All heavy atoms as TSV, in Angstrom:
chain	resi	resn	atom	element	x	y	z
A	1	MET	N	N	14.510	-8.816	8.748
A	1	MET	CA	C	15.153	-7.775	9.495
A	1	MET	C	C	14.657	-7.940	10.965
A	1	MET	O	O	13.480	-8.217	11.220
A	1	MET	CB	C	14.738	-6.372	9.057
A	1	MET	CG	C	15.333	-5.921	7.795
A	1	MET	SD	S	14.779	-4.247	7.447
A	1	MET	CE	C	16.382	-3.423	7.386
A	2	THR	N	N	15.566	-7.701	11.890
A	2	THR	CA	C	15.176	-7.701	13.267
A	2	THR	C	C	14.596	-6.376	13.575
A	2	THR	O	O	14.679	-5.396	12.855
A	2	THR	CB	C	16.467	-7.900	14.157
A	2	THR	OG1	O	17.315	-6.759	13.990
A	2	THR	CG2	C	17.221	-9.173	13.774
A	3	THR	N	N	13.986	-6.271	14.779
A	3	THR	CA	C	13.387	-5.001	15.182
A	3	THR	C	C	14.477	-3.943	15.289
A	3	THR	O	O	14.203	-2.808	14.880
A	3	THR	CB	C	12.687	-5.156	16.608
A	3	THR	OG1	O	11.685	-6.190	16.444
A	3	THR	CG2	C	12.111	-3.911	17.043
A	4	GLN	N	N	15.645	-4.298	15.802
A	4	GLN	CA	C	16.710	-3.312	15.911
A	4	GLN	C	C	17.126	-2.784	14.534
A	4	GLN	O	O	17.401	-1.633	14.350
A	4	GLN	CB	C	17.897	-3.935	16.669
A	4	GLN	CG	C	19.016	-2.962	16.923
A	4	GLN	CD	C	20.128	-3.582	17.753
A	4	GLN	OE1	O	20.180	-4.774	17.974
A	4	GLN	NE2	N	21.115	-2.769	18.165
A	5	GLN	N	N	17.214	-3.724	13.562
A	5	GLN	CA	C	17.627	-3.345	12.189
A	5	GLN	C	C	16.558	-2.426	11.595
A	5	GLN	O	O	16.846	-1.422	10.887
A	5	GLN	CB	C	17.807	-4.569	11.294
A	5	GLN	CG	C	19.057	-5.349	11.635
A	5	GLN	CD	C	19.062	-6.652	10.957
A	5	GLN	OE1	O	18.071	-7.345	10.797
A	5	GLN	NE2	N	20.300	-7.061	10.444
A	6	LYS	N	N	15.251	-2.809	11.784
A	6	LYS	CA	C	14.216	-1.932	11.276
A	6	LYS	C	C	14.255	-0.565	11.945
A	6	LYS	O	O	14.004	0.463	11.253
A	6	LYS	CB	C	12.825	-2.668	11.538
A	6	LYS	CG	C	12.570	-3.761	10.650
A	6	LYS	CD	C	11.203	-4.389	10.897
A	6	LYS	CE	C	10.952	-5.600	9.985
A	6	LYS	NZ	N	9.634	-6.111	10.168
A	7	THR	N	N	14.467	-0.512	13.232
A	7	THR	CA	C	14.531	0.770	13.931
A	7	THR	C	C	15.658	1.673	13.350
A	7	THR	O	O	15.427	2.855	13.061
A	7	THR	CB	C	14.757	0.570	15.396
A	7	THR	OG1	O	13.716	-0.167	15.967
A	7	THR	CG2	C	14.895	1.870	16.201
A	8	GLY	N	N	16.779	1.072	13.137
A	8	GLY	CA	C	17.954	1.853	12.512
A	8	GLY	C	C	17.558	2.294	11.079
A	8	GLY	O	O	17.862	3.415	10.786
A	9	ALA	N	N	16.974	1.396	10.348
A	9	ALA	CA	C	16.635	1.739	8.967
A	9	ALA	C	C	15.626	2.950	8.954
A	9	ALA	O	O	15.729	3.820	8.148
A	9	ALA	CB	C	16.104	0.538	8.257
A	10	ILE	N	N	14.624	2.870	9.798
A	10	ILE	CA	C	13.595	3.883	9.848
A	10	ILE	C	C	14.301	5.236	10.264
A	10	ILE	O	O	13.947	6.285	9.661
A	10	ILE	CB	C	12.457	3.549	10.873
A	10	ILE	CG1	C	11.642	2.383	10.259
A	10	ILE	CG2	C	11.618	4.727	11.148
A	10	ILE	CD1	C	10.742	1.714	11.248
A	11	GLN	N	N	15.187	5.184	11.242
A	11	GLN	CA	C	15.860	6.373	11.626
A	11	GLN	C	C	16.680	6.971	10.507
A	11	GLN	O	O	16.696	8.192	10.261
A	11	GLN	CB	C	16.757	6.122	12.846
A	11	GLN	CG	C	15.993	5.884	14.135
A	11	GLN	CD	C	16.846	5.363	15.305
A	11	GLN	OE1	O	17.922	4.813	15.068
A	11	GLN	NE2	N	16.344	5.546	16.496
A	12	ASP	N	N	17.358	6.108	9.692
A	12	ASP	CA	C	18.117	6.529	8.547
A	12	ASP	C	C	17.200	7.199	7.476
A	12	ASP	O	O	17.500	8.177	6.886
A	12	ASP	CB	C	18.868	5.398	7.947
A	12	ASP	CG	C	20.033	4.897	8.786
A	12	ASP	OD1	O	20.448	5.654	9.718
A	12	ASP	OD2	O	20.578	3.768	8.496
A	13	ILE	N	N	16.064	6.569	7.283
A	13	ILE	CA	C	15.097	7.134	6.264
A	13	ILE	C	C	14.622	8.502	6.761
A	13	ILE	O	O	14.531	9.387	5.884
A	13	ILE	CB	C	13.900	6.081	6.071
A	13	ILE	CG1	C	14.436	4.824	5.351
A	13	ILE	CG2	C	12.780	6.705	5.360
A	13	ILE	CD1	C	13.453	3.697	5.400
A	14	LEU	N	N	14.301	8.568	7.977
A	14	LEU	CA	C	13.748	9.888	8.497
A	14	LEU	C	C	14.847	11.000	8.409
A	14	LEU	O	O	14.529	12.158	7.994
A	14	LEU	CB	C	13.213	9.754	9.901
A	14	LEU	CG	C	11.978	8.894	10.055
A	14	LEU	CD1	C	11.605	8.755	11.465
A	14	LEU	CD2	C	10.855	9.462	9.158
A	15	LYS	N	N	16.077	10.609	8.643
A	15	LYS	CA	C	17.226	11.611	8.583
A	15	LYS	C	C	17.368	12.050	7.043
A	15	LYS	O	O	17.556	13.192	6.756
A	15	LYS	CB	C	18.454	10.946	9.031
A	15	LYS	CG	C	19.704	11.798	8.879
A	15	LYS	CD	C	19.687	13.060	9.670
A	15	LYS	CE	C	20.928	13.829	9.532
A	15	LYS	NZ	N	20.771	15.251	9.269
A	16	ASN	N	N	17.213	11.026	6.203
A	16	ASN	CA	C	17.331	11.363	4.751
A	16	ASN	C	C	16.184	12.290	4.381
A	16	ASN	O	O	16.410	13.250	3.570
A	16	ASN	CB	C	17.309	10.075	3.921
A	16	ASN	CG	C	17.454	10.346	2.412
A	16	ASN	OD1	O	18.513	10.904	2.067
A	16	ASN	ND2	N	16.500	9.948	1.661
A	17	HIS	N	N	15.012	12.055	4.861
A	17	HIS	CA	C	13.889	12.955	4.524
A	17	HIS	C	C	14.133	14.338	5.043
A	17	HIS	O	O	13.831	15.332	4.358
A	17	HIS	CB	C	12.556	12.393	5.123
A	17	HIS	CG	C	11.378	13.179	4.759
A	17	HIS	ND1	N	10.893	13.196	3.461
A	17	HIS	CD2	C	10.569	13.962	5.522
A	17	HIS	CE1	C	9.822	13.977	3.440
A	17	HIS	NE2	N	9.625	14.426	4.677
A	18	GLU	N	N	14.669	14.421	6.266
A	18	GLU	CA	C	14.966	15.769	6.836
A	18	GLU	C	C	16.022	16.438	5.948
A	18	GLU	O	O	15.988	17.689	5.735
A	18	GLU	CB	C	15.524	15.612	8.252
A	18	GLU	CG	C	14.419	15.208	9.233
A	18	GLU	CD	C	15.002	14.841	10.655
A	18	GLU	OE1	O	16.261	14.941	10.844
A	18	GLU	OE2	O	14.234	14.445	11.474
A	19	ASP	N	N	17.010	15.708	5.473
A	19	ASP	CA	C	17.983	16.261	4.581
A	19	ASP	C	C	17.389	16.750	3.259
A	19	ASP	O	O	17.737	17.787	2.798
A	19	ASP	CB	C	19.137	15.230	4.259
A	19	ASP	CG	C	19.961	14.937	5.409
A	19	ASP	OD1	O	19.984	15.724	6.458
A	19	ASP	OD2	O	20.722	13.924	5.387
A	20	ASN	N	N	16.446	15.950	2.756
A	20	ASN	CA	C	15.719	16.372	1.486
A	20	ASN	C	C	14.965	17.671	1.733
A	20	ASN	O	O	14.997	18.573	0.819
A	20	ASN	CB	C	14.761	15.242	1.074
A	20	ASN	CG	C	15.499	14.072	0.540
A	20	ASN	OD1	O	16.693	14.107	0.264
A	20	ASN	ND2	N	14.816	12.947	0.497
A	21	VAL	N	N	14.264	17.787	2.881
A	21	VAL	CA	C	13.525	19.047	3.187
A	21	VAL	C	C	14.479	20.162	3.275
A	21	VAL	O	O	14.193	21.271	2.691
A	21	VAL	CB	C	12.718	18.858	4.456
A	21	VAL	CG1	C	12.117	20.188	4.895
A	21	VAL	CG2	C	11.613	17.770	4.299
A	22	ALA	N	N	15.655	20.021	3.912
A	22	ALA	CA	C	16.562	21.075	4.015
A	22	ALA	C	C	17.080	21.437	2.660
A	22	ALA	O	O	17.262	22.685	2.369
A	22	ALA	CB	C	17.741	20.686	4.943
A	23	ALA	N	N	17.346	20.488	1.842
A	23	ALA	CA	C	17.868	20.754	0.449
A	23	ALA	C	C	16.811	21.513	-0.327
A	23	ALA	O	O	17.168	22.476	-1.062
A	23	ALA	CB	C	18.258	19.507	-0.280
A	24	MET	N	N	15.591	21.189	-0.218
A	24	MET	CA	C	14.529	21.849	-0.920
A	24	MET	C	C	14.441	23.281	-0.557
A	24	MET	O	O	14.372	24.194	-1.359
A	24	MET	CB	C	13.166	21.188	-0.721
A	24	MET	CG	C	11.998	21.889	-1.566
A	24	MET	SD	S	10.386	21.376	-1.058
A	24	MET	CE	C	10.197	22.247	0.530
A	25	ARG	N	N	14.515	23.513	0.810
A	25	ARG	CA	C	14.491	24.879	1.286
A	25	ARG	C	C	15.716	25.728	0.800
A	25	ARG	O	O	15.570	26.826	0.416
A	25	ARG	CB	C	14.374	24.888	2.817
A	25	ARG	CG	C	13.093	24.436	3.345
A	25	ARG	CD	C	13.032	24.511	4.813
A	25	ARG	NE	N	11.651	24.041	5.225
A	25	ARG	CZ	C	11.452	23.366	6.376
A	25	ARG	NH1	N	12.360	23.060	7.201
A	25	ARG	NH2	N	10.230	23.056	6.664
A	26	ALA	N	N	16.917	25.073	0.831
A	26	ALA	CA	C	18.115	25.794	0.442
A	26	ALA	C	C	18.110	26.096	-1.075
A	26	ALA	O	O	18.713	27.044	-1.583
A	26	ALA	CB	C	19.337	24.911	0.733
A	27	ALA	N	N	17.342	25.263	-1.845
A	27	ALA	CA	C	17.300	25.460	-3.292
A	27	ALA	C	C	16.307	26.529	-3.705
A	27	ALA	O	O	16.181	26.948	-4.816
A	27	ALA	CB	C	16.849	24.152	-3.950
A	28	ASN	N	N	15.546	27.080	-2.707
A	28	ASN	CA	C	14.558	28.128	-2.951
A	28	ASN	C	C	13.653	27.737	-4.131
A	28	ASN	O	O	13.486	28.532	-5.054
A	28	ASN	CB	C	15.270	29.428	-3.266
A	28	ASN	CG	C	16.043	29.922	-2.107
A	28	ASN	OD1	O	15.595	29.946	-0.969
A	28	ASN	ND2	N	17.281	30.388	-2.300
A	29	VAL	N	N	13.063	26.547	-4.011
A	29	VAL	CA	C	12.083	26.059	-4.989
A	29	VAL	C	C	10.938	27.071	-5.047
A	29	VAL	O	O	10.401	27.420	-3.954
A	29	VAL	CB	C	11.627	24.693	-4.665
A	29	VAL	CG1	C	10.546	24.222	-5.600
A	29	VAL	CG2	C	12.819	23.710	-4.637
A	30	GLY	N	N	10.536	27.468	-6.205
A	30	GLY	CA	C	9.497	28.410	-6.293
A	30	GLY	C	C	8.137	27.824	-6.010
A	30	GLY	O	O	8.009	26.581	-6.037
A	31	PRO	N	N	7.179	28.670	-5.617
A	31	PRO	CA	C	5.846	28.212	-5.205
A	31	PRO	C	C	5.178	27.294	-6.287
A	31	PRO	O	O	4.420	26.374	-5.907
A	31	PRO	CB	C	5.016	29.481	-5.022
A	31	PRO	CG	C	5.994	30.592	-4.937
A	31	PRO	CD	C	7.236	30.146	-5.657
A	32	GLY	N	N	5.450	27.511	-7.528
A	32	GLY	CA	C	4.834	26.742	-8.579
A	32	GLY	C	C	5.330	25.306	-8.586
A	32	GLY	O	O	4.635	24.410	-9.091
A	33	LEU	N	N	6.530	25.111	-8.117
A	33	LEU	CA	C	7.172	23.755	-8.124
A	33	LEU	C	C	7.213	23.083	-6.751
A	33	LEU	O	O	7.462	21.915	-6.618
A	33	LEU	CB	C	8.577	23.806	-8.723
A	33	LEU	CG	C	8.670	24.134	-10.183
A	33	LEU	CD1	C	10.095	24.224	-10.587
A	33	LEU	CD2	C	7.902	23.138	-11.033
A	34	GLU	N	N	6.946	23.881	-5.681
A	34	GLU	CA	C	7.121	23.379	-4.348
A	34	GLU	C	C	6.185	22.199	-4.101
A	34	GLU	O	O	6.638	21.144	-3.531
A	34	GLU	CB	C	6.821	24.487	-3.329
A	34	GLU	CG	C	7.081	24.067	-1.911
A	34	GLU	CD	C	6.888	25.171	-0.896
A	34	GLU	OE1	O	7.071	26.348	-1.277
A	34	GLU	OE2	O	6.729	24.819	0.235
A	35	ALA	N	N	4.947	22.234	-4.505
A	35	ALA	CA	C	4.022	21.141	-4.295
A	35	ALA	C	C	4.501	19.857	-4.966
A	35	ALA	O	O	4.439	18.752	-4.461
A	35	ALA	CB	C	2.616	21.473	-4.796
A	36	LEU	N	N	5.102	19.987	-6.182
A	36	LEU	CA	C	5.630	18.822	-6.930
A	36	LEU	C	C	6.791	18.225	-6.203
A	36	LEU	O	O	6.831	17.030	-6.026
A	36	LEU	CB	C	6.016	19.250	-8.319
A	36	LEU	CG	C	6.555	18.190	-9.237
A	36	LEU	CD1	C	5.520	17.170	-9.544
A	36	LEU	CD2	C	7.061	18.816	-10.518
A	37	VAL	N	N	7.712	19.071	-5.705
A	37	VAL	CA	C	8.885	18.595	-4.990
A	37	VAL	C	C	8.431	17.902	-3.686
A	37	VAL	O	O	8.961	16.832	-3.331
A	37	VAL	CB	C	9.883	19.760	-4.720
A	37	VAL	CG1	C	11.008	19.261	-3.842
A	37	VAL	CG2	C	10.405	20.269	-6.007
A	38	VAL	N	N	7.507	18.510	-2.909
A	38	VAL	CA	C	7.067	17.966	-1.710
A	38	VAL	C	C	6.388	16.590	-1.996
A	38	VAL	O	O	6.591	15.597	-1.250
A	38	VAL	CB	C	6.086	18.859	-0.980
A	38	VAL	CG1	C	5.388	18.204	0.157
A	38	VAL	CG2	C	6.845	20.081	-0.463
A	39	GLU	N	N	5.569	16.514	-2.985
A	39	GLU	CA	C	4.862	15.284	-3.369
A	39	GLU	C	C	5.947	14.166	-3.645
A	39	GLU	O	O	5.885	12.995	-3.216
A	39	GLU	CB	C	3.998	15.445	-4.542
A	39	GLU	CG	C	3.317	14.205	-4.974
A	39	GLU	CD	C	2.432	14.407	-6.219
A	39	GLU	OE1	O	2.165	15.560	-6.580
A	39	GLU	OE2	O	1.980	13.396	-6.736
A	40	ALA	N	N	7.056	14.507	-4.408
A	40	ALA	CA	C	8.091	13.554	-4.746
A	40	ALA	C	C	8.787	13.111	-3.486
A	40	ALA	O	O	9.103	11.962	-3.322
A	40	ALA	CB	C	9.044	14.163	-5.764
A	41	MET	N	N	9.094	14.043	-2.582
A	41	MET	CA	C	9.762	13.686	-1.358
A	41	MET	C	C	8.877	12.765	-0.473
A	41	MET	O	O	9.367	11.793	0.100
A	41	MET	CB	C	10.151	14.926	-0.523
A	41	MET	CG	C	11.296	15.725	-1.054
A	41	MET	SD	S	11.883	17.013	0.050
A	41	MET	CE	C	10.412	17.946	0.386
A	42	ASN	N	N	7.691	13.069	-0.421
A	42	ASN	CA	C	6.691	12.258	0.349
A	42	ASN	C	C	6.494	10.836	-0.257
A	42	ASN	O	O	6.480	9.855	0.502
A	42	ASN	CB	C	5.347	12.913	0.502
A	42	ASN	CG	C	5.391	14.104	1.458
A	42	ASN	OD1	O	6.320	14.238	2.327
A	42	ASN	ND2	N	4.432	14.986	1.383
A	43	THR	N	N	6.456	10.801	-1.556
A	43	THR	CA	C	6.472	9.454	-2.201
A	43	THR	C	C	7.667	8.682	-1.906
A	43	THR	O	O	7.609	7.489	-1.628
A	43	THR	CB	C	6.280	9.640	-3.725
A	43	THR	OG1	O	5.043	10.325	-3.987
A	43	THR	CG2	C	6.283	8.329	-4.473
A	44	ALA	N	N	8.897	9.342	-2.007
A	44	ALA	CA	C	10.118	8.615	-1.718
A	44	ALA	C	C	10.133	8.123	-0.260
A	44	ALA	O	O	10.548	6.953	0.015
A	44	ALA	CB	C	11.300	9.486	-2.004
A	45	LEU	N	N	9.688	8.913	0.650
A	45	LEU	CA	C	9.647	8.561	2.062
A	45	LEU	C	C	8.740	7.347	2.283
A	45	LEU	O	O	9.083	6.393	2.939
A	45	LEU	CB	C	9.165	9.789	2.891
A	45	LEU	CG	C	8.945	9.536	4.386
A	45	LEU	CD1	C	10.219	9.141	5.100
A	45	LEU	CD2	C	8.250	10.745	5.035
A	46	LYS	N	N	7.520	7.387	1.651
A	46	LYS	CA	C	6.567	6.310	1.826
A	46	LYS	C	C	7.137	5.006	1.211
A	46	LYS	O	O	7.005	3.960	1.800
A	46	LYS	CB	C	5.260	6.642	1.098
A	46	LYS	CG	C	4.464	7.628	1.890
A	46	LYS	CD	C	3.103	7.829	1.151
A	46	LYS	CE	C	2.745	9.280	1.056
A	46	LYS	NZ	N	1.490	9.529	0.246
A	47	ASP	N	N	7.760	5.146	0.045
A	47	ASP	CA	C	8.319	3.931	-0.624
A	47	ASP	C	C	9.449	3.323	0.229
A	47	ASP	O	O	9.521	2.090	0.350
A	47	ASP	CB	C	8.885	4.284	-1.996
A	47	ASP	CG	C	7.737	4.599	-2.997
A	47	ASP	OD1	O	6.556	4.373	-2.696
A	47	ASP	OD2	O	8.052	5.162	-4.066
A	48	ASP	N	N	10.299	4.180	0.787
A	48	ASP	CA	C	11.424	3.665	1.623
A	48	ASP	C	C	10.891	3.003	2.862
A	48	ASP	O	O	11.367	1.901	3.249
A	48	ASP	CB	C	12.373	4.815	2.033
A	48	ASP	CG	C	13.175	5.303	0.894
A	48	ASP	OD1	O	13.256	4.691	-0.160
A	48	ASP	OD2	O	13.763	6.441	1.037
A	49	ILE	N	N	9.887	3.563	3.457
A	49	ILE	CA	C	9.329	3.034	4.701
A	49	ILE	C	C	8.604	1.673	4.389
A	49	ILE	O	O	8.704	0.724	5.175
A	49	ILE	CB	C	8.445	4.005	5.490
A	49	ILE	CG1	C	9.312	5.152	6.061
A	49	ILE	CG2	C	7.674	3.303	6.581
A	49	ILE	CD1	C	8.527	6.277	6.707
A	50	ALA	N	N	7.928	1.641	3.269
A	50	ALA	CA	C	7.162	0.478	2.870
A	50	ALA	C	C	8.136	-0.691	2.745
A	50	ALA	O	O	7.776	-1.864	3.116
A	50	ALA	CB	C	6.443	0.662	1.569
A	51	VAL	N	N	9.336	-0.524	2.199
A	51	VAL	CA	C	10.306	-1.560	2.103
A	51	VAL	C	C	10.685	-2.159	3.428
A	51	VAL	O	O	10.803	-3.338	3.626
A	51	VAL	CB	C	11.550	-1.080	1.396
A	51	VAL	CG1	C	12.705	-2.065	1.432
A	51	VAL	CG2	C	11.256	-0.699	-0.062
A	52	ILE	N	N	10.817	-1.276	4.461
A	52	ILE	CA	C	11.211	-1.697	5.837
A	52	ILE	C	C	10.112	-2.608	6.382
A	52	ILE	O	O	10.306	-3.653	6.910
A	52	ILE	CB	C	11.415	-0.498	6.764
A	52	ILE	CG1	C	12.603	0.373	6.259
A	52	ILE	CG2	C	11.723	-1.009	8.175
A	52	ILE	CD1	C	13.841	-0.369	5.995
A	53	PHE	N	N	8.830	-2.188	6.286
A	53	PHE	CA	C	7.739	-2.921	6.831
A	53	PHE	C	C	7.414	-4.173	6.016
A	53	PHE	O	O	6.821	-5.115	6.578
A	53	PHE	CB	C	6.521	-2.030	6.998
A	53	PHE	CG	C	6.686	-1.025	8.135
A	53	PHE	CD1	C	6.702	0.292	7.824
A	53	PHE	CD2	C	6.923	-1.417	9.415
A	53	PHE	CE1	C	6.888	1.235	8.815
A	53	PHE	CE2	C	7.048	-0.473	10.443
A	53	PHE	CZ	C	7.119	0.842	10.135
A	54	ALA	N	N	7.791	-4.243	4.823
A	54	ALA	CA	C	7.623	-5.443	4.007
A	54	ALA	C	C	8.675	-6.507	4.263
A	54	ALA	O	O	8.490	-7.685	3.946
A	54	ALA	CB	C	7.614	-5.071	2.522
A	55	SER	N	N	9.756	-6.106	4.867
A	55	SER	CA	C	10.848	-7.055	5.188
A	55	SER	C	C	10.437	-8.106	6.192
A	55	SER	O	O	9.777	-7.706	7.257
A	55	SER	CB	C	12.085	-6.334	5.687
A	55	SER	OG	O	12.538	-5.460	4.726
A	56	LYS	N	N	10.682	-9.275	6.022
A	56	LYS	CA	C	10.364	-10.351	6.952
A	56	LYS	C	C	11.358	-10.266	8.126
A	56	LYS	O	O	12.461	-10.006	7.984
A	56	LYS	CB	C	10.456	-11.743	6.279
A	56	LYS	CG	C	9.633	-11.893	5.059
A	56	LYS	CD	C	8.207	-12.219	5.461
A	56	LYS	CE	C	7.416	-12.545	4.307
A	56	LYS	NZ	N	6.003	-12.202	4.377
A	57	SER	N	N	10.831	-10.551	9.305
A	57	SER	CA	C	11.662	-10.586	10.529
A	57	SER	C	C	12.539	-11.855	10.483
A	57	SER	O	O	12.066	-12.900	10.137
A	57	SER	CB	C	10.790	-10.597	11.788
A	57	SER	OG	O	11.527	-10.804	12.884
A	58	ALA	N	N	13.794	-11.623	10.856
A	58	ALA	CA	C	14.759	-12.762	10.880
A	58	ALA	C	C	14.277	-13.830	11.921
A	58	ALA	O	O	14.505	-14.966	11.704
A	58	ALA	CB	C	16.167	-12.291	11.248
A	59	SER	N	N	13.633	-13.340	12.979
A	59	SER	CA	C	13.177	-14.264	13.979
A	59	SER	C	C	11.966	-15.137	13.576
A	59	SER	O	O	11.661	-16.115	14.168
A	59	SER	CB	C	12.824	-13.524	15.271
A	59	SER	OG	O	11.748	-12.602	15.044
A	60	SER	N	N	11.321	-14.742	12.529
A	60	SER	CA	C	10.129	-15.477	12.033
A	60	SER	C	C	10.536	-16.687	11.139
A	60	SER	O	O	9.691	-17.434	10.788
A	60	SER	CB	C	9.174	-14.570	11.203
A	60	SER	OG	O	9.750	-14.210	9.958
A	61	GLY	N	N	11.826	-16.712	10.810
A	61	GLY	CA	C	12.278	-17.864	9.955
A	61	GLY	C	C	12.104	-17.547	8.502
A	61	GLY	O	O	12.261	-18.437	7.692
A	62	HIS	N	N	11.619	-16.317	8.157
A	62	HIS	CA	C	11.420	-15.985	6.748
A	62	HIS	C	C	12.373	-14.893	6.266
A	62	HIS	O	O	12.000	-14.045	5.539
A	62	HIS	CB	C	9.997	-15.493	6.602
A	62	HIS	CG	C	8.970	-16.504	6.820
A	62	HIS	ND1	N	8.335	-16.584	8.041
A	62	HIS	CD2	C	8.504	-17.572	6.137
A	62	HIS	CE1	C	7.473	-17.595	7.996
A	62	HIS	NE2	N	7.586	-18.241	6.822
A	63	ALA	N	N	13.568	-14.870	6.720
A	63	ALA	CA	C	14.571	-13.849	6.421
A	63	ALA	C	C	14.890	-13.878	4.991
A	63	ALA	O	O	14.771	-13.762	4.030
A	63	ALA	CB	C	15.827	-14.013	7.235
């Protein structure tokens, strides 16, 4: 991935995370489950971002 592609992908991931947070709030998740939902959202965010940073740069010849 190029730097521009990575930048776009990171922006998309962050927008998705913001949408997830809004959905959790709209769902009125109870205090007993809120920590579990937040943990799942954070894990998904970390996993998505890890994929971006694991991608080889097209300019390195390892695309």
